N, C-alpha and C positions, 0 to 999 in steps of 0.2 A: 515227348522225345520220341523218335525213331531212328533205327538205322536200318537202311535197306542195301541189299547187294544183288547184281544179277551180272551174270559174265563177269568182265574185267571193270565193272563200274560199282561204285558204292558210294553212299550218301548218308550223312547224319543230320537229320533236319529237327527242329523243336516242335513243330506242329503237324507231322505226318509227312512220310515220305513214299517214294516210290521208284523202282529201278527196273529197267527193261533190258533185255538183250537177245539178239538173234540166236536161237538154238544151234543154227550152224556156224555161226561166226560170233564167239564171246566178246570180240573186240568192238563189234557194233552194237554199242549199248549206250544207255543214257539214265538220268535219274531226273526226279522233281521232288521239289519242296513246297508244302503248303504254307502259306503265311495267313494265319488265321486273322490276324491283326488288320491286313489288308483285303482279306477274302479273296487272295489270288494264288495262283499255281505259277511256280518258276522252274523253268528246265535249268538244271545245272549240267554244264558240260566243258569240261577242261577247265574248271575252276571259274567260268564265267556263270553269271546268272542272267537268264533271259526270260522276261515275262511271256507266259503262255500266249498271250494275244500277238506278240510280235514273232513268235516262234515259227520257223519254217521247216517243217519235218523234211528230212532227205529220204524217208523211206515211204513207201506206198503198200502198206500191207493190204491183204485180202483176208477175208475171214479164215481162210485155210492156213495163212502164215503161221510159223511156229514161232514162240518166244518163251524165255524165262522170264519171270516175272516175281517182284518181291514188292509188297507194299505194307506200311506199318502204320496205323492210324490215319491213313489218308481219308479225308471226307470223300463221300461217294459223288458230290457235285464235281468235285476235282478230278477225280478218276473219270467220271463222263466227260468232262471238258476236255481232258487230253486225248482220250479216244476219239472223241468228235473230230478234233483236230487232224486224226489220222484217217478217219472214216466218216467225211462230213454228212451231217443230217441221217445218220444210221443208229446213233444211239439213243436208246428212250430210257428213261429214270423213272420206275415206278413212284407214285407219290408217298406210299408206305415206307419207303426207305431213305428218303431225303436226308434224313438226319443221321444216318449210317456211317460208320467209319469202317474203311475196307482194311483187312489185314490178311494177305495171301503171301503165299509161297509156292510157285508153280514150275515145274521145269516142262520143256519141250510141249508145251500145250498150244493148241490152235487159237488164233485171236477170239474165234466165236467161243471157244470153251473158257477162255479168260473173261469175257465179257458176261457169260452166264454165270460162272463161279462168283463174280463179285456183285450178283443180283440185278445187274443192268439186263436191258433186253436189246438184241441186236434186230434192227428193221430189215426184212427183206427185199 
């Protein structure tokens, strides 16, 4: 069970969660829930649940974009899939952390710092 909050968004999920918000605009935010049973990450926005594979992000962050982020027990693979959706083909997952669960609470951090803090690698 995890409870995550960033900016004006919050979510409670049974198998791990993550929320993000623009550091400049706390209303520009969203959350994810991980479903272990389906091995799937779901974006939760405005009460709607959207599978990550059909989610179309409206933001185009750069490694320097700044966000507030909160994750609780989110599998590293789900965390990596989310960031890969925003930064296609730039997220690398070291093999020795494949079973890791990510718990982070960061404010006003660059995307590159968030990626690094999780244990992932940002390909240049």
